[in-house]
N, C-alpha and C positions, 0 to 999 in steps of 0.2 A: 374566305369569302364571308361577307356580312349578310345576315338575314334579319328581317322584321316580319312578324306575323300580324295579320289584320283580320278582325271580325267584319263580316260584310253586314252593314247596317241597311235599314230600309231606304235611307236617302242615298245610298251608293248604287241603287238600281235605276234603270231607265224604264221607258214605257214597255219594253220587251221583257221586263222582269229579270234581266241579267245585268251583270256588273257594267255600269255606265263608263263611257270614255273618261269622263272627269274623275272618276274614282281611281282609275289606273294612274292618271297623272298625279292625283293627290297622294296615293299610296307611295309612288316613286319619290315625290318630294319629301314626304314624311320619313321615308327610309334614309334618304340622303342626309337630312338634318339630324336624325337620330344618330347616325353614324358619326357625323362631325361633332355633335354635342357630347356624346359619350367619350370622345377623345379630347375634350376641352376646347374645341373650336365652336364656342357657343355665342349667344347673343351679346354677352358681356365683352367678349373679344372683338366681335364685329363692331360693337359700339365704340370700343377703345380705338380701333383702327379706322373707324368711320368708313367702313366698306360694306358692300352687300353683293350678293350673287345676282347675275342676270342670266336669263336663259336665251340662247340663240335659237335653239330648236329642240323639240322632242319628237322622235319618230317612234310610234308604237305599232307593233305587228301582232295581230290577234290570231291565235291558233284554235282555241276552244272556248265555248261559252262558260261563264262562271255564274253560279246562282247563289242565292242566300242560303244560309244554314251551315255552311262549312267555311273554315278560315282559308285565307290566301297567304302564302309566304312570298315575300319579295326579296330578291337578292340584290347586292350592290357590288360592282367591281369598278375600280379606277382603270379606265382604258386609255386615257390620254391626259397629258399635262404639259404645258409649255415650260421652257427652261426657267422662266421668271415666275411661273405659277399663275400668270394672268388668265390663261385659257385652261379649261378642264373639260374632260369628257368622262361620263359615267355610263355604265351599262347595267340594266336591271332585267331580271327574269322573274316571271310570276309563276308560281306553282300552286296547284290545287292541293287539297288535303291528302291526296294519294301520291303527291310528288310529281305529277304530270305538268310539264311546261305548257302553260296556257297562253302566254303572251311574252313579248320581248320589247324592251324600250331602250333607245339610245338617246342620250341627251348631251348637248354641248353648251357651254356657257363660259362666263368670264366674271371677273370681279370688277366692281365699279367704285370709284371714290364718290361718296355720297355728297361731298361739297362741290367738287368740280364737275361731277356727272361724266367723268372720263374713265375709260378702262385703265386698270392699274395692276401692276405685278404685286406679288405678296412679299412682305418683309421676310428676311432670311430665316428667322426662327419659325415662322408659320409655314414657309415653303419647306423647311426641313421636316416638319410634321407630315406634310403630304408626301414627301419623298420616302418616308419610312413606311407608308401603307402598302399593303398587298396590291399587286397590279394584275391585270388580266394577262393571259399568255401572249396576246397580240398587242400589248401596251405600246404606245408610240409617243414620241415627243411632238407636241403640237406647235404649229406656227400660225401666224396670222392668215396665211393662205388656206389652212385647213378650215377656217371659219366660213369660208366662201366656196367650199368644194361642191356644194349643190347648185351653185350659180344662180341663186335667187337674188333679185335686186328689187328695190321698191319701184313701183310704177304709179305715179300720181295721176289723179284725174285731170283731164284738160278742162280749163275754165271756159 
């Protein structure tokens, strides 16, 4: 399992002086990108492939408050991947300085071709990289149907 440690900064706090929702999301995103970059899946590769990640959803569950003064550790597990690598799912757990699980995050996303703005599978060599990574115990192969499992659809305003 991959871990990244974060110092809690003044701007990571909200009006209640505990870790703000935005900080949890930013810490998770930074952990994912650090994980990928340390394995060569960096901005140069994304630029070469002309792709970028898109997030479909992030669900965060909060268990305990986190305050400034002590670091937070964020874990990362690959919990789902489609056969072509188009769709991915990661799981994060947040731990306080005593190792207590203070929050949990589930994120699902995909890769987008930055020219066509369409979802795209990954080239075989890059997909091979992801297939070599450690997976959660309940890892699953994702399908397009998994991206809609929460049954949320857009509802436009009536003119």
